[in-house]
C-alpha positions as CSV (number, residue, x, y, z in Angstrom):
1,X,-82.2,-117.7,-37.0
2,X,-85.5,-117.4,-35.3
3,X,-85.7,-113.7,-36.0
4,X,-85.9,-114.4,-39.7
5,X,-88.9,-116.7,-39.2
6,X,-90.9,-114.9,-36.5
7,X,-91.3,-111.6,-34.7
8,X,-89.3,-112.5,-31.7
9,X,-88.9,-108.9,-30.5
10,X,-91.3,-108.9,-27.6
11,X,-90.2,-112.4,-26.5
12,X,-86.5,-111.5,-26.4
13,X,-87.3,-108.4,-24.4
14,X,-88.9,-110.7,-21.8
15,X,-86.0,-113.2,-22.0
16,X,-83.4,-110.6,-21.5
17,X,-85.2,-109.7,-18.2
18,X,-84.6,-113.3,-17.3
19,X,-80.9,-112.9,-18.1
20,X,-80.7,-109.7,-15.9
21,X,-82.5,-111.5,-13.1
22,X,-80.0,-114.3,-13.3
23,X,-76.9,-112.1,-13.6
24,X,-74.3,-112.5,-10.8
25,X,-72.9,-109.7,-8.7
26,X,-69.7,-110.1,-10.6
27,X,-71.5,-109.3,-13.9
28,X,-71.4,-112.9,-15.1
29,X,-74.3,-114.1,-17.2
30,X,-75.6,-117.6,-17.0
31,X,-75.6,-120.1,-19.9
32,X,-79.3,-120.8,-19.3
33,X,-81.9,-118.3,-18.1
34,X,-84.0,-118.4,-16.0
35,X,-82.2,-120.8,-13.6
36,X,-83.2,-124.3,-14.2
37,X,-81.8,-127.8,-13.7
38,X,-78.3,-126.8,-14.9
39,X,-77.2,-125.3,-11.5
40,X,-74.2,-123.0,-11.6
41,X,-73.5,-122.4,-15.2
42,X,-72.1,-118.9,-15.3
43,X,-69.7,-117.7,-17.9
44,X,-70.1,-120.7,-20.2
45,X,-68.5,-119.3,-23.4
46,X,-70.8,-118.6,-26.3
47,X,-73.8,-119.2,-24.1
48,X,-73.4,-116.5,-21.5
49,X,-72.5,-114.2,-24.4
50,X,-76.1,-114.3,-25.5
51,X,-76.5,-111.4,-23.0
52,X,-74.7,-109.3,-25.6
53,X,-75.5,-111.2,-28.8
54,X,-79.3,-111.2,-28.3
55,X,-79.8,-107.4,-27.8
56,X,-77.4,-106.7,-30.8
57,X,-79.4,-109.1,-33.0
58,X,-82.8,-107.8,-32.0
59,X,-81.7,-104.2,-32.6
60,X,-80.3,-105.2,-36.0
61,X,-83.3,-107.3,-37.1
62,X,-86.1,-105.0,-35.9
63,X,-84.5,-101.6,-35.6
64,X,-85.3,-101.7,-31.9
65,X,-82.8,-99.7,-29.8
66,X,-85.0,-100.0,-26.7
67,X,-83.6,-103.4,-26.0
68,X,-80.1,-101.9,-25.9
69,X,-81.3,-99.2,-23.5
70,X,-83.0,-101.8,-21.2
71,X,-79.9,-103.9,-21.0
72,X,-77.0,-101.4,-21.3
73,X,-76.0,-101.5,-17.6
74,X,-76.2,-105.3,-17.4
75,X,-74.2,-105.6,-20.6
76,X,-71.5,-103.2,-19.3
77,X,-71.2,-105.2,-16.1
78,X,-70.7,-108.4,-18.1
79,X,-68.2,-106.8,-20.4
80,X,-66.2,-105.3,-17.5
81,X,-66.0,-108.8,-16.0
82,X,-64.9,-110.3,-19.3
83,X,-62.3,-107.6,-19.8
84,X,-60.9,-107.7,-16.3
85,X,-60.4,-111.5,-16.5
86,X,-59.5,-111.6,-20.2
87,X,-62.2,-114.2,-20.3
88,X,-59.8,-116.7,-18.9
89,X,-61.4,-120.1,-18.3
90,X,-59.1,-120.7,-15.3
91,X,-59.7,-117.3,-13.7
92,X,-63.4,-117.9,-14.0
93,X,-63.4,-121.5,-12.8
94,X,-65.2,-120.5,-9.6
95,X,-68.2,-119.5,-11.8
96,X,-68.0,-121.9,-14.7
97,X,-67.2,-124.9,-12.5
98,X,-64.1,-125.7,-14.7
99,X,-66.4,-126.8,-17.5
100,X,-67.5,-125.4,-20.9
101,X,-70.2,-126.5,-23.2
102,X,-68.2,-124.8,-26.0
103,X,-69.3,-125.8,-29.6
104,X,-70.9,-128.9,-28.0
105,X,-72.4,-130.8,-31.0
106,X,-69.4,-130.5,-33.1
107,X,-67.8,-133.6,-34.6
108,X,-64.4,-132.2,-34.0
109,X,-61.7,-133.1,-31.4
110,X,-61.7,-131.5,-28.0
111,X,-65.5,-130.8,-27.9
112,X,-67.0,-131.2,-24.4
113,X,-69.2,-134.1,-25.3
114,X,-66.2,-136.2,-26.3
115,X,-64.2,-138.3,-23.8
116,X,-60.9,-137.3,-25.4
117,X,-61.4,-133.7,-24.3
118,X,-60.8,-134.8,-20.7
119,X,-58.1,-136.6,-18.6
120,X,-57.7,-137.6,-15.0
121,X,-55.7,-135.7,-12.4
122,X,-53.5,-137.2,-9.7
123,X,-56.5,-137.9,-7.5
124,X,-58.3,-139.6,-10.4
125,X,-60.8,-136.8,-11.0
126,X,-62.0,-136.0,-14.5
127,X,-60.5,-132.7,-15.6
128,X,-60.0,-130.9,-19.0
129,X,-57.0,-131.9,-21.0
130,X,-54.3,-129.3,-21.5
131,X,-55.3,-128.9,-25.2
132,X,-58.9,-128.6,-24.2
133,X,-58.1,-125.7,-21.9
134,X,-56.2,-124.0,-24.7
135,X,-59.2,-124.5,-27.0
136,X,-61.6,-123.1,-24.5
137,X,-59.5,-120.1,-23.8
138,X,-59.1,-119.4,-27.5
139,X,-62.9,-119.5,-28.0
140,X,-63.4,-117.3,-24.9
141,X,-61.0,-114.7,-26.2
142,X,-62.8,-114.9,-29.6
143,X,-66.1,-114.1,-27.9
144,X,-64.4,-111.3,-26.0
145,X,-63.6,-109.7,-29.3
146,X,-67.0,-110.4,-30.9
147,X,-68.8,-109.0,-27.8
148,X,-66.7,-105.9,-27.8
149,X,-67.5,-105.3,-31.4
150,X,-71.2,-105.6,-30.8
151,X,-70.9,-103.2,-27.8
152,X,-69.1,-100.7,-30.0
153,X,-72.0,-100.9,-32.5
154,X,-74.7,-100.6,-29.9
155,X,-72.9,-97.7,-28.2
156,X,-72.8,-95.8,-31.5
157,X,-76.5,-96.7,-32.2
158,X,-77.6,-95.1,-28.9
159,X,-75.4,-92.0,-29.0
160,X,-72.9,-93.3,-26.5
161,X,-69.1,-92.9,-26.7
162,X,-67.8,-96.2,-28.2
163,X,-64.1,-95.6,-27.7
164,X,-64.0,-98.0,-24.7
165,X,-65.1,-100.8,-26.9
166,X,-62.9,-99.9,-29.8
167,X,-59.9,-100.2,-27.5
168,X,-61.2,-103.4,-26.0
169,X,-61.4,-104.9,-29.5
170,X,-57.8,-104.0,-30.2
171,X,-56.7,-105.5,-26.8
172,X,-58.7,-108.7,-27.4
173,X,-57.3,-109.1,-30.9
174,X,-53.7,-108.5,-29.7
175,X,-54.3,-111.1,-26.9
176,X,-55.5,-113.7,-29.4
177,X,-52.5,-113.1,-31.7
178,X,-50.0,-113.3,-28.9
179,X,-51.4,-116.3,-27.0
180,X,-52.8,-118.6,-29.7
181,X,-51.3,-117.9,-33.1
182,X,-47.8,-118.2,-34.7
183,X,-46.6,-115.5,-37.1
184,X,-47.5,-117.7,-40.1
185,X,-51.2,-117.9,-38.9
186,X,-51.1,-121.5,-37.6
187,X,-52.2,-122.2,-34.1
188,X,-49.6,-122.8,-31.4
189,X,-51.5,-125.9,-30.3
190,X,-51.2,-128.3,-33.2
191,X,-54.5,-130.0,-32.8
192,X,-56.3,-126.7,-33.4
193,X,-54.9,-126.7,-36.9
194,X,-56.8,-129.9,-37.7
195,X,-60.2,-128.4,-36.7
196,X,-62.6,-126.1,-38.6
197,X,-64.0,-124.1,-35.7
198,X,-60.7,-122.3,-34.6
199,X,-60.0,-121.2,-38.2
200,X,-63.6,-120.0,-38.7
201,X,-63.4,-117.9,-35.6
202,X,-60.0,-116.5,-36.6
203,X,-61.3,-115.5,-40.1
204,X,-64.5,-114.0,-38.7
205,X,-62.5,-111.9,-36.2
206,X,-59.9,-110.9,-38.8
207,X,-57.0,-111.9,-36.6
208,X,-55.0,-113.2,-39.6
209,X,-54.0,-111.1,-42.7
210,X,-52.2,-111.4,-45.9
211,X,-50.5,-114.7,-46.7
212,X,-51.3,-116.1,-43.3
213,X,-55.0,-115.6,-44.0
214,X,-54.7,-117.1,-47.5
215,X,-52.9,-120.2,-46.0
216,X,-55.6,-120.6,-43.3
217,X,-58.3,-120.5,-46.0
218,X,-56.4,-123.1,-48.0
219,X,-56.1,-125.3,-45.0
220,X,-59.8,-124.9,-44.2
221,X,-60.8,-125.8,-47.8
222,X,-58.7,-128.9,-47.6
223,X,-60.4,-129.8,-44.3
224,X,-63.8,-129.4,-45.9
225,X,-62.6,-131.6,-48.8
226,X,-61.5,-134.3,-46.3
227,X,-65.0,-134.3,-44.8
228,X,-67.0,-134.5,-48.0
229,X,-67.4,-130.7,-48.1
230,X,-69.3,-130.8,-44.8
231,X,-69.0,-128.6,-41.8
232,X,-67.8,-130.3,-38.6
233,X,-68.9,-127.5,-36.4
234,X,-71.7,-127.6,-33.8
């Protein structure tokens, strides 16, 4: 949004240097750069992905491919890490500390600032609820697909072969359909069908088609109606 109001090109070049300086050996980006009071916050979904989203946005807004060139190696390392782990929250727990900020300021169920998103384990420790883990993994996979699409675009813009990222998009989309959606376009975890955010990601990423898509849009419109035509997202 800031790029519409100000010339943020030079600032974002500088900030992406902070992201590269904060990148882990694994390729993981942090959710906040430079390192601050947040400690170990690697691979926080939607936040770490700024390492891909920001260069793509700056290129699109200002026609500046230099930000792609400066960050290509770092972005590839991140994407390789995402692809190898299928952006699994559990596989990345050593980096994300078994926590996600996710949509954060959403009014919806399962968001990380709400107590119902967590439960207690056998030792009485606060841990994510099963449904929360499913939600986080769905959002992670959604960003895997979004990031791959942006890398495809940036590869093409700089004369690189984008076939790797075309394939990655196909793999991520198939993964989402297999693991999170039923054939009718509803989510396998029922509570996700009561939320706006999961549906909006599915529609943005074109993972539902035909009648399944029409039905999802109808459910989403009904959800808006139930909330005075307001978004409940963060």
